[in-house]
GUPATI-682615 format. One record per residue (C-alpha): residue in three letters; z, y, x. Coordinates in nm, 2 decimals. Example, Ala and Ser with C-alpha at 12.3 -4.5 7.8 and 13.67 -1.06 7.14 Angstrom:
resn->ALA	up->0.78	north->-0.45	east->1.23
resn->SER	up->0.71	north->-0.11	east->1.37
END
This chain:
resn->SER	up->0.59	north->1.80	east->1.00
resn->ILE	up->0.70	north->1.68	east->1.35
resn->GLY	up->0.96	north->1.45	east->1.21
resn->ALA	up->0.70	north->1.27	east->0.99
resn->LEU	up->0.47	north->1.22	east->1.28
resn->LYS	up->0.75	north->1.09	east->1.48
resn->SER	up->0.85	north->0.84	east->1.23
resn->PHE	up->0.50	north->0.75	east->1.17
resn->TYR	up->0.43	north->0.65	east->1.53
resn->CYS	up->0.76	north->0.53	east->1.63
resn->GLY	up->0.92	north->0.39	east->1.34
resn->ARG	up->0.80	north->0.07	east->1.14
resn->PHE	up->0.47	north->0.06	east->1.28
resn->PHE	up->0.61	north->0.02	east->1.63
resn->GLN	up->0.84	north->-0.25	east->1.51
resn->ALA	up->0.55	north->-0.42	east->1.32
resn->VAL	up->0.35	north->-0.42	east->1.63
resn->MET	up->0.63	north->-0.58	east->1.83
resn->ASP	up->0.67	north->-0.84	east->1.56
resn->LEU	up->0.29	north->-0.94	east->1.55
resn->PRO	up->0.32	north->-1.19	east->1.83
resn->PHE	up->0.60	north->-1.35	east->1.65
resn->GLY	up->0.39	north->-1.35	east->1.33
resn->ILE	up->0.11	north->-1.54	east->1.51
resn->LEU	up->0.35	north->-1.77	east->1.67
resn->PHE	up->0.51	north->-1.85	east->1.33
resn->LEU	up->0.16	north->-1.93	east->1.20
resn->TYR	up->0.10	north->-2.15	east->1.48
resn->VAL	up->0.43	north->-2.33	east->1.42
resn->ILE	up->0.35	north->-2.37	east->1.06
resn->TRP	up->0.01	north->-2.53	east->1.15
resn->PHE	up->0.19	north->-2.76	east->1.41
resn->LEU	up->0.45	north->-2.87	east->1.16
resn->GLY	up->0.26	north->-2.87	east->0.83
resn->GLY	up->-0.12	north->-2.89	east->0.92
resn->SER	up->-0.31	north->-2.75	east->0.62
resn->LEU	up->-0.01	north->-2.58	east->0.50
resn->VAL	up->-0.09	north->-2.28	east->0.71
resn->LEU	up->-0.37	north->-2.21	east->0.48
resn->VAL	up->-0.14	north->-2.08	east->0.21
resn->PRO	up->-0.01	north->-1.78	east->0.42
resn->ALA	up->-0.35	north->-1.73	east->0.59
resn->GLY	up->-0.52	north->-1.73	east->0.26
resn->ALA	up->-0.26	north->-1.49	east->0.11
resn->LEU	up->-0.30	north->-1.25	east->0.39
resn->SER	up->-0.67	north->-1.25	east->0.32
resn->ILE	up->-0.63	north->-1.17	east->-0.04
resn->TYR	up->-0.37	north->-0.89	east->0.06
resn->TYR	up->-0.64	north->-0.73	east->0.30
resn->LEU	up->-0.91	north->-0.75	east->0.03
resn->ALA	up->-0.67	north->-0.58	east->-0.22
resn->ILE	up->-0.61	north->-0.31	east->0.05
resn->LEU	up->-0.98	north->-0.24	east->0.09
resn->PHE	up->-1.02	north->-0.22	east->-0.29
resn->VAL	up->-0.72	north->0.00	east->-0.33
resn->LYS	up->-0.81	north->0.23	east->-0.05
resn->SER	up->-1.15	north->0.30	east->-0.19
resn->LYS	up->-1.00	north->0.40	east->-0.51
resn->PHE	up->-0.71	north->0.59	east->-0.34
resn->ASP	up->-0.98	north->0.78	east->-0.12
resn->SER	up->-1.19	north->0.89	east->-0.42
resn->THR	up->-0.88	north->1.00	east->-0.61
resn->LYS	up->-0.73	north->1.18	east->-0.32
resn->ARG	up->-1.08	north->1.37	east->-0.29
resn->VAL	up->-1.04	north->1.47	east->-0.66
resn->HIS	up->-0.68	north->1.57	east->-0.61
resn->MET	up->-0.77	north->1.79	east->-0.31
resn->GLN	up->-1.03	north->1.95	east->-0.53
resn->MET	up->-0.76	north->2.00	east->-0.80
resn->GLU	up->-0.52	north->2.16	east->-0.55
resn->GLU	up->-0.80	north->2.40	east->-0.44
resn->LYS	up->-0.88	north->2.48	east->-0.80
resn->LYS	up->-0.52	north->2.56	east->-0.86
resn->SER	up->-0.49	north->2.78	east->-0.55
resn->SER	up->-0.80	north->2.96	east->-0.65
resn->PHE	up->-0.68	north->3.01	east->-1.01
resn->LEU	up->-0.35	north->3.16	east->-0.89
resn->LEU	up->-0.52	north->3.39	east->-0.63
resn->SER	up->-0.76	north->3.50	east->-0.89
resn->ALA	up->-0.48	north->3.57	east->-1.13
resn->LEU	up->-0.29	north->3.77	east->-0.89
resn->ARG	up->-0.59	north->3.97	east->-0.78
resn->ASN	up->-0.66	north->4.05	east->-1.15
resn->VAL	up->-0.31	north->4.10	east->-1.28
resn->PHE	up->-0.36	north->4.45	east->-1.41
resn->SER	up->-0.68	north->4.34	east->-1.59
resn->ILE	up->-0.51	north->4.05	east->-1.74
resn->LYS	up->-0.22	north->4.27	east->-1.86
resn->SER	up->-0.44	north->4.54	east->-1.99
resn->LEU	up->-0.65	north->4.29	east->-2.19
resn->SER	up->-0.34	north->4.11	east->-2.32
resn->ALA	up->-0.50	north->3.79	east->-2.17
resn->GLU	up->-0.15	north->3.64	east->-2.05
resn->GLU	up->-0.16	north->3.37	east->-2.31
resn->GLN	up->-0.50	north->3.27	east->-2.23
resn->MET	up->-0.44	north->3.25	east->-1.86
resn->LEU	up->-0.12	north->3.05	east->-1.92
resn->ARG	up->-0.31	north->2.79	east->-2.13
resn->ASN	up->-0.58	north->2.78	east->-1.84
resn->TYR	up->-0.31	north->2.73	east->-1.58
resn->GLU	up->-0.14	north->2.45	east->-1.78
resn->ASP	up->-0.48	north->2.28	east->-1.80
resn->VAL	up->-0.52	north->2.31	east->-1.44
resn->LEU	up->-0.17	north->2.18	east->-1.38
resn->LYS	up->-0.23	north->1.89	east->-1.62
resn->GLU	up->-0.55	north->1.78	east->-1.43
resn->ASN	up->-0.35	north->1.82	east->-1.11
resn->SER	up->-0.06	north->1.60	east->-1.21
resn->GLU	up->-0.30	north->1.34	east->-1.35
resn->THR	up->-0.47	north->1.30	east->-1.01
resn->SER	up->-0.12	north->1.31	east->-0.84
resn->TYR	up->0.00	north->1.03	east->-1.07
resn->ARG	up->-0.31	north->0.82	east->-0.99
resn->MET	up->-0.25	north->0.86	east->-0.63
resn->ASN	up->0.12	north->0.75	east->-0.65
resn->PHE	up->0.03	north->0.45	east->-0.86
resn->LEU	up->-0.23	north->0.34	east->-0.62
resn->ASN	up->0.00	north->0.39	east->-0.34
resn->ASN	up->0.30	north->0.20	east->-0.49
resn->SER	up->0.08	north->-0.08	east->-0.61
resn->LEU	up->0.03	north->-0.21	east->-0.27
resn->SER	up->0.39	north->-0.22	east->-0.19
resn->VAL	up->0.45	north->-0.40	east->-0.53
resn->PHE	up->0.16	north->-0.64	east->-0.45
resn->SER	up->0.31	north->-0.73	east->-0.11
resn->ARG	up->0.65	north->-0.81	east->-0.27
resn->GLY	up->0.47	north->-1.04	east->-0.50
resn->LEU	up->0.27	north->-1.19	east->-0.21
resn->TYR	up->0.59	north->-1.34	east->-0.07
resn->GLU	up->0.67	north->-1.51	east->-0.40
resn->VAL	up->0.31	north->-1.64	east->-0.41
resn->ILE	up->0.34	north->-1.77	east->-0.06
resn->ILE	up->0.67	north->-1.96	east->-0.11
resn->PHE	up->0.54	north->-2.11	east->-0.44
resn->GLY	up->0.21	north->-2.20	east->-0.29
resn->SER	up->0.38	north->-2.35	east->0.03
resn->LEU	up->0.61	north->-2.54	east->-0.19
resn->CYS	up->0.32	north->-2.69	east->-0.41
resn->VAL	up->0.10	north->-2.78	east->-0.12
resn->GLY	up->0.39	north->-2.90	east->0.08
resn->GLY	up->0.51	north->-3.11	east->-0.20
resn->GLY	up->0.16	north->-3.27	east->-0.23
resn->LEU	up->0.17	north->-3.33	east->0.17
resn->VAL	up->0.52	north->-3.49	east->0.13
resn->ILE	up->0.40	north->-3.71	east->-0.15
resn->ASN	up->0.11	north->-3.83	east->0.06
resn->GLY	up->0.35	north->-3.90	east->0.35
resn->ASN	up->0.18	north->-3.66	east->0.58
resn->ILE	up->0.49	north->-3.44	east->0.66
resn->THR	up->0.87	north->-3.45	east->0.58
resn->THR	up->1.07	north->-3.23	east->0.35
resn->GLY	up->1.24	north->-3.07	east->0.65
resn->ALA	up->0.89	north->-2.97	east->0.78
resn->VAL	up->0.81	north->-2.83	east->0.42
resn->SER	up->1.14	north->-2.64	east->0.43
resn->ALA	up->1.07	north->-2.49	east->0.78
resn->CYS	up->0.72	north->-2.40	east->0.69
resn->ILE	up->0.83	north->-2.22	east->0.37
resn->ILE	up->1.09	north->-2.01	east->0.57
resn->LEU	up->0.83	north->-1.94	east->0.84
resn->SER	up->0.56	north->-1.84	east->0.61
resn->GLY	up->0.76	north->-1.55	east->0.46
resn->ARG	up->0.86	north->-1.45	east->0.80
resn->SER	up->0.50	north->-1.47	east->0.94
resn->ILE	up->0.32	north->-1.24	east->0.72
resn->SER	up->0.57	north->-0.95	east->0.73
resn->PRO	up->0.42	north->-0.78	east->1.06
resn->PHE	up->0.08	north->-0.82	east->0.90
resn->THR	up->0.17	north->-0.66	east->0.58
resn->GLN	up->0.36	north->-0.38	east->0.76
resn->ILE	up->0.06	north->-0.30	east->0.97
resn->ALA	up->-0.17	north->-0.30	east->0.68
resn->ALA	up->0.07	north->-0.06	east->0.49
resn->HIS	up->0.08	north->0.16	east->0.81
resn->LEU	up->-0.30	north->0.17	east->0.83
resn->PHE	up->-0.33	north->0.24	east->0.46
resn->GLY	up->-0.08	north->0.52	east->0.49
resn->SER	up->-0.22	north->0.66	east->0.80
resn->GLU	up->-0.47	north->0.89	east->0.62
resn->ASP	up->-0.18	north->1.08	east->0.46
resn->THR	up->-0.02	north->1.18	east->0.79
resn->ARG	up->-0.35	north->1.32	east->0.94
END
């Protein structure tokens, strides 16, 4: 629909693109304050993009199967409507109903797999924030113990690391979901 296209191109994606320079700036500030501490959010983003590539390939294959199931369901319904008199005269309503239930079952299974894969990325991105905070705390603690940075710098880097990856994950989620809008 037009509303879906409008929100797709003007909503969160536009906001994420506008936030992207700030994400890059935050990564630079983390590097400036914490040095090697910038590797934590950068590494987490790399893992996130690899996960997207993995899930996207599975999602695309599942989507192809789902489209075939949708086509099979439509063909079955059209065939049943065309042959309704033959089905009635042969008393094959029960058999057709069982066949239709089988088609619906296959269709709902592929739909479930698609929804599972689609939601798995959002769950993964939420967990990514926790991993970044914990990783920054661990790496930053080691840097503080060695005297390389202060606790204030670690605190600033932890706050900035969570904020820095937000535009990157939003853009990745948009690119992942762009196939559905086409």
